[in-house]
N, C-alpha and C positions, 0 to 999 in steps of 0.2 A: 721383405724390401725386397726393392728391385732397383735396376741402374741400366739406364740405355747400356747401350753397347758402343757408342763412340765418347758415354761420358769415362765410361771404363775402358777404352782403349787411350782416352789424355790420361786420366788417374796409371796405370800400367804404363805410361810413356814415360810420365813424370818418375815413377816409382823405379824404374829400370836406367836410368843415367848410370853410365861403365863411372870405375872407381877413378879411370883419366879424368874425363870432363867434373866431374865432384871435385878434382884439386883445383882445379882453374875456375871455377866459376862460387863467387860470394853469393850466397842467396838472400834475396831482399823478402823482407814481409809479405811484399805483394807476389814474392816470384814461389811463396811457401803455397802445397795444395790446401787445399778445405772442402773436405766432401762433405753431406751431411745428407742422410737417409730420411725418408719419410712414408710410407704408406699409404696409399688413398684406398678405403674402403669401399670398391663397389660390388661386392658381391653381397648377397643376404647374410642380413644381421642372425649369428648364432643362436640357437633354441633357446632361450634364458634371459637373451640380454637385451628383448625389444626395447627394453626404457634404456640400456645405458650406451655408454657412448667408449671407446676404446678412442685413446689417445697416445701418441709414441710419438717421440724422436729419438735421434741419438747423430751426435756430432762427432766425427773424428777430425781433431785441428793437427796435423804438424808441421813441423819449423824444423831446418836445421842449416847451420851454416858451418862451411870447413873455411878454414883460414886464420895461423895460428891460435887456434882453437875449433871445441866441437862443442856446438850447442845446439841440444834437443827438447822438445816437452812435444809431451802429447795431453790430447783431452779429450776423456770419452764420455758423453753425459746422456744419457736415457732417461727416457720421462714414461708412463703409463699411466693412464688412469683410464679404471672399468668404472662410472658410474656408482655413486650409491652403496659401492663397493673396493673394488683392491685398489688404491691409487701408489706407487712406488718409484723410486728413481736413483741413480745412485751415479755418480760421476768421480773418476779416479784419471789424476792428472800426475806427470811425472816431470819431472824436469832436471837435466843434470850437465855439467858444460866442464869438459873437462880442458885444460890452457893455465903453464905456468904451475903446475905441480897445485893446481886448484881447483876440489871435486866443488862443486854445489850440486844436491841431490834433497828434491824436495816430494811429497808424495802425500796428498790429501784423498782421503775416500769419504763419501759422501752417503750414508742413504738414508732411505727416507717413506715410510709404508705405512698407509693405514686403513682401516678393515671398517670401511662402514661408519659408526662413529664410536666406536670401541676403542680399537689400539692404535696409537700412532709413535713412530719409533724411529729415530734420524742417530746418526752415530757421525763423527766427524775426527778424520786422523789425521794429523800432518805436522810432518817431520820436515826435518829444515838440517840441511849440514855442509860446513865449509872447509875443508883441510885445506892450508896453505897458510905458510904466514903464522896462522893463528885459528882455532880453535868455536869453532860456532855453530853450539846446535839447538835445537827448539824443539821442544812437543807439544802439540796442545791436541786435546781428546774433547770430546764434546759430544755427551749422549742427555737423548731427549726420550722421554718416553710419556704416553697418557693411555687411559686406561679410560675410559666412554663417564661411563654417570656416578661410576666410584671416585674418580677424578685423583688419580694415584699418577701426579708429574715428578719428574726428577731430571733434572739435566748435572753433571758435573765438567767443568773447564780444567784444565791442567795443564800450565802454562810453565815449560821452563826455557829459560837462555842461555847461555856463556859462553865469554869469551878468554881464551888465555892467550894472552901476544900482549906483552908489554903493560900491558895489566891486567887483572881478575873482574871479572863484569858477570853477575850471575843473578839470577831473578825465577821468582816462582810463583807462579798464583794458581791461586789453588780455589775454587767458586762449587759449592755444593746449592742446589734448591730440592725441596719437594714441598708436592702439596698432597694429603691426604684429605679425599671431601673436602670437606670448610672446617676443617679443625686444624693439620698441623703447616705449618709452609718452616718452614729454614734453607738459610744459607750461609754461607761462609767464606772468607776470602780473604787470601794471607797472597801479601805481595812484599817479595824483598828482594833491594837489588843491589848492589853495592862495587866500589869501583879501587882498587889499590895501585896506585899510579902515580908518584909526585905526592901525592894526595892521598885523604882519604875522606870516601865519598861513601856516605850510605843512606840511608831510606827504609821505613818498613813499615808496613800499611797493614793492618790488620781492621775486617767491617764483617759484623755478625750480625746477623738479623735472622728472629725469629716469629711465628705468628703463629699463635696455638688459638684455632677460632672465635668462638664466643666469650670464651676465658681475657682473648682480646690480650696476650701478652706480646708484645712490642718491644726488639729493643733492637738495638745496634751500639757498637764503639768500631770507630778507626780512631789506630797511634799512629802517628807520621812523622821520621825522624828523617833528619838532614844534617848532615855535618860533613864539612869538607877543612883540612888542614892540608894550606901550603901556599906560601908567601900571608897568608888571609887565614884570618877565622870564619867561617860562618855558620850558624847552626839555628835551624829551626826545633822546632817540637808543635803539634799540630794533635789533639785531643779529643776528639768528638764522642761523644755516648747519649742516645736516645734510649729511652724508656716509657713505653705508657702501658698499661695497666688496664685492663678494660677501660670504662670510662670515666675514669679517676685521674689516673698520674703520667699525664708525660715530662718528660724531662730533656735537655741535653745541655750538652756544655762543650765548649768551644776552645780552648787554648794555643796561641798560634806567638812565635816569640820568632825574632829573625837578628843577629848580631854578626857583622862584619867589621874584623878589624885588621886596614890594609891603608895605611896611607890618610886612614880619613876615619872617623869614629861612625857608624851606620847602623843607628840602631831603633826596631818596630815590634813592636806587642800589640796586640789585640785579641782580648777577654770577649768572650762572646756566650751569656747562661740566659737559657729559656725553660721555663718551666710553668705547666698549667695543669690544678686541678678540681679537675669534674664542674660538675656543675657549681663547686663556689666559681669557679673559672678564675684562678690567680695566673696568670698571665705577666712573664718578666723576663727581658732580656736586657744587656748590658755589652755594650761595643766602645773601648777603647784602644786608639790607636794612636799609636808616639813615634814617629821617625828622626829622626836627625843625624846628620854629616857633618863632618868640621873635617876639614881639608881645601888644600888651596886657597886661603882665606873665603871660605864660603860656609856661610851659615844657613843650613838650612832645616827649618824645623815647622814640625804641624802635628795637630793633636786632632782627631774625634772621637767625641764623646756621646754615644748613644745612648739613649735611654728608652725603653717601653716599658709599660707593666698597665695590665687590666684587670680590675677585682668585679669579676662579676658583669653584668650589665651597666654596672658604673660607671668606671674611672679610668681613661687612656689621656697618656700623657707619653712623650715622647721629647728628648730635645738632641740635639745635634751641634757643637762645637766647632769648625774649621779653620786652621789658622798656620799661615803658608808664610813666612819671610826669607829671603835667599838676601845677604851680605857677601858680597866678593867682586872685585875689577871692579870698583866704584860702582856698580849697581847695588842699588836698593830698590829690589820686590817686594813687595807682601799682600797678603788678602789674607779677607778674613769673610766668613760663612757664618753665621748664625741662625738656628732651623728649630721652631720650637711648633710643639704637636699636643695639645690637649684636648679630648671631649670629657663631656660629664654626661654620661649616662642621658634620659630621658631632656633634659635641658639643654644638650648636645653644642657646649660651646666648643667653639673650634678654630684655631687659630695658628697661624704662621707666619714670621718672617724672617727673611731671608736678604741679607747686607751684602754685598761683596764690592771691595774694595782694592784695583790694583794700581802699586805705581814703580817706574822704575827710571831711577836716575842714573844714565851713565854716557857717556860720549857721545855727552850735548843734546842727549834727546829724550824730552819729555813725552812721555805716557804714565797715560790718568784713566780710569774709567770707574764706573759706581753703579753701581744696579741695588733699585731697592723694590722690593718683594711683598707683599701685604696681603694675605687673605684672612676671611675671618669669618664663621657663620653662625647664625643664633637663632640654634630651635628652629621652631614653629617659623615663628617674624622669619624666617631664614632671608638674611642679608649674608648677602656674599658679595666681596669684593677683591682687588687687589688691581695693584701697579707698579708696573715696572717700569724703570726709568735708567736707561743704560747711556752715558757720553765717553766717547773715547778718542781722542785726541794724541796726537806725535807730532812734538818739533823738532826736526835733528836735519842732520845736512840735506838744507836748503830744501827740503820737502815739510807740505802740509799735508796732514791727516788729519778727516775726522769723523765723527759719523754718531748717529743718535736716534736712538727706539724709542718710542712712548708707546708703552699697552698700558691699557687700560678694558677692565673686565667687571661688571653690576652685575647684584640678582637681587631682583626685589619680590620676594617673597608669591602669591599668587598673580599679581598682575603680568610678572615674567617680563619684566624687561631686561633684557639680556644686550649687551654692547661694547664692542671694544673696537682699538685702532692703533696698529703700527707701523709706524712711519719710519723708514731708516734711510741713511743716507751715507755716503762715503767720497769722500775726492780726496786724492794724492795729488801734488803737481811737483814734479821731480824726473831732473835728467828727461827734460821735452816727453816726461810722462804724465797722461792725461786719462785717470781710471777713478768712473764715477759710476752709482749706483743707486737705484730708488727700490726701495720697497712700500708697496702697500698694502694692505691689509683691514680689511673691514669686514664685521661678522654682528648680527643684528637678528634677535628674536623677540616677537611682539606677542607673547602669551596667547590666548587658544587659537588666535588668530595664525598662528604659526609661522611666520614668514621668517626664513632662515636663508639667509645670502652673504657670501664674501667672493673679497677678488683678491689675488695677489697678484703684484706683477715687478718683476725684477728683471733690471740692466744691469750690465756692467761689459765697459769699455777700456782699453785700454791701448794708446797709438805711442809708441816712443822706441827705439832703435830700431826703428823697420817691424814692430814688432803688431803687431794687430789682435786687441785681445776682445772679443766680445761673447754676450750669452742672454739670454733671456730667456726667462719662466713667467707662462701665466698660468693663473690658475686661477678656476672658475667654480663655483658651489651654490646652487640656491636648492630650497624646498620651501616648498608648498602646502602646509597644513593637509586635510586630512586627503586632496590630490596627490599624495607623498610623489614630486618630481624631482628626482636629487642626480644631479647630473655634477660632472667635474671634467678639467681637460687641463693638464701640465704638459708645456711643454718647454723643453730646453734644449735647446741651443748653444757649444762652445767651440772657440775655435782660435786659433793660435796659429800667425806665418810669421816668420822669426827668425834668420841667423836658418836658412833653409827646414827650417821643424813646420811641421804641417801636423795642426793638434785637433782634434777636431769629434766632438763628440754629440747624438739629440738621444731625446729622452723623448716621447710621447705615452702621454699618459690618460685613457679615459674609461666612465667611468658613469653611468648612469644607471638609473633603478625607479620603474612607472610605477609607482603604487600596490594595488593586487594582484595586478599579471604579473609584476615580479620579475620583472626585464631587468634583467645585473653584467654588466657587461666591463670589460678594460679590459685594456692591452698597453704595455709598454714596450718602447722597442729602445734601447740604447745601443749606443755604436763609440768607438772610440781609437782613432788610431793618429799615431806619430810618427812625423818621416823626419828625422836628424840625426846629422852624425853616424849617416851607414845606419842606421836602426829605426827597422819597424815593428811599430809595435798596435795590434787593432787587438780588441774586442769586439762581442755583440750580444745583448740579451736580448731575446723576446720574448716574453710574456704574457700568456692571454688567458683571459676566465671568464666563461657569460655561463648563467644560470638560466634556464626559464621554470619558474613558479614549480607546480605540479610535477611537470616534465621532469624537472629535476637532470637538466642538463648543464655537468661540469666540466670544465677543461683548463686546462692550463698548459701551457710549453714555454721554457725554460731551456735559448742556446744562448751559451757562452766562448768563445772564443779570442785568448790572447795569443799573439807573437811578437817577441822581437829577437829583431836580428839586427846585431850588431855587434864589434872586438870579436866577432869570430864567434857570437856563441846565437844559440837558435834556442829562443826557451818559444813554448809554445802549449798550451792545453784548449781543451774544448772540453765541456760541459753541457748535457741533453738531456731533459727532463721532461716525462711526458705524465701526465695524468690526467686520466679521463672517469668520469661515472655517469653514470643512462639509470636514476630512476631505482625504477623497485627491480627492473631488469637485473641492474647491480654491479655493470664491468668496471672493477677498477684496474687501471694498469698503468705502472709509470715505468719509467728506463732513465738511470743518470748514466752516463758517460763520460770518463774523464781522461785525459789524456795529459800528460805533461814530459818534454823534452826540452833537453840543453845539450848542444853541443858548443865546447869551446876547452881550452886549452887541452884539446885529445878528450874530453872526457864527455861519453856520452852517459845520460841520465834521461831515463824516459818511465813513464808508467801509465794504466789506462785500468779503469774498474767501469767496470759495466755491471748492473742491475737491473734483473728488473722481477718487478712484481704483477699479478695478475688475479685478478679471481671472478669468476663467474656465478652471479648470486644461486638461486636456490638448486643448479646443477654442480656447484662448493668444486667449481677447477679453481685450486690453488697454486698457484709454482712462485720460486721466488731465486735471483739464481745471483752471483757474482761474480763478478772477473775482476782479479788486481795482475794487473805488469808493473812489472818495473824492472827497467836492465840497466847497466851502467858501464861504459865503455871506457878505461881511463888506466895510467899505470899500466899497461901490455893485461891489465886481468879484465877478462867479460864475465856477466853476470845478466842472465837474461832467463828470463820465464813467460811464457803467454799461456792463457784460456780462453778459447773461441769456442762460442757452441751458437749452435740456430733448432730456435722451437716452431716445430708445426704444430699446430693448434686446431683439432677436427672438432668443430662444432656440433657436425651432424656425421651420418655414413657417407653421407655422400661429397661432404665441401671438408676444405681443407684451408686454411688460414697460417700464414707464415709467419711471425714475427721475427 
């Protein structure tokens, strides 16, 4: 691997800074050198590698800052692939920070090698420790190996974390997985966490899974227990068991209990049971959930009962009852929902009903709404109908608020008449504020002619206190039978101008598909920003997807950015995700970059995660990497780490692509 003389000189000049200069320089992230090496293979192919591709890259990244503390990290990443034969990579990462009697260090070693279709192995060792006012340590060991057609696959992950400082915190996770051919598969995970500090907090989770080939023994169990004793009693327990023997017995049970006694009574219980017995097909489950709270003259009560059973190909039924009420501060709030579903084999009777009622009486405010939903289907005659009526009104504080939604859907067998309509209106007149919106949605389908169309228009505006708020959404969908034209578009805009606050966002979504030519494309652009009270908040999301028939081009990208500047706090994050696939050549790649930082109260917290994955079809190049960065500066303690890489992928002996 070679570097130009200028690059070597630049790097040497940076590296040879004197100690006197270093003491007066506080390196920023952009000041740190990043050196990447790659080799363009222009020489003749080695004998025996005419059909092979050698791909290698190495990235070395070093960062150091000297000022009240020493922070340094180094990441070395190496990848090489000799197509269809040997693939190996190794990553070594070391980080240490020395400041205010705080020593932080970690090391991660990752090794991967593959020899044709036979041996694949990797190991990752990660260690982290902090010494300062407390002891924090963790270790993770991960091992994976696969041996070709004999199919021996095994992995183990051991994770241990403990902190001693004003409290005791410990946890351990052991995970083991192995598979031999099509026969033995087993894994076990044990997790334990406890904290002793003014209260007792403990939890334990045990998970076991094993499968033995055609005999098909599958079992798992999870036990979770949590309790806290301090000013209140909080306890919960969850037991989950699943086992399957061949094609015959499948059962699981989950029991969950939670209670808290502290100035009020809060309790909940959930019981879930499921069992299935092979071809006889007995399936049943039940969930009971209860919650109540008594405190501050508030009564909150709800209960949910869910029952499902299926016997063979004949009887299926379920019922859910939900009730909620709160009595406190001269407010009465109540709602009830009843849902029932039953199906009886070939006769196929399916019905459900949901009734929802809500009312609140308090502070001279009357709020009420009712929703009735009904659905029924009767076997081959195929009658399906539903209706939803929703009404909401509030009268209080000299404001009028009202809305109504009517939705109707019906289907009648082979004649295939399907229609629905939804009308929604909302208006509020209060404090010189006008708020109105209307949504009209229409859908109809007529049998074999297959005409389907719908349109939704939504408008909202508010004028009050020098505040203008408006948004509009237009959505259109139509499909015409065998010609198969499907298109839709949604445009959404929202903006608020008031109290020196500008808030705006826009979302554009387009989708179209044209029959056998199979053109499918969509794009969504979303932007949001708010400027007010010295706060800048903005985010943007761009998503693109397109697919073109047999050529099978699929791509999408999502970019999300958020930042807020206010109250001396800077918060920002960005996520970039890219995916593309090109048919038989099978190029698949994605990358996610996430960055978050907050500056406020002399606390800097930031993290970044980079994930890259690419696979190239028959040449069988597969690589992935995850980089995670977190730093916090506060209370005179600096903790930071970063890892960066550059991947240079040779697709031929004379070309180089840099990701």
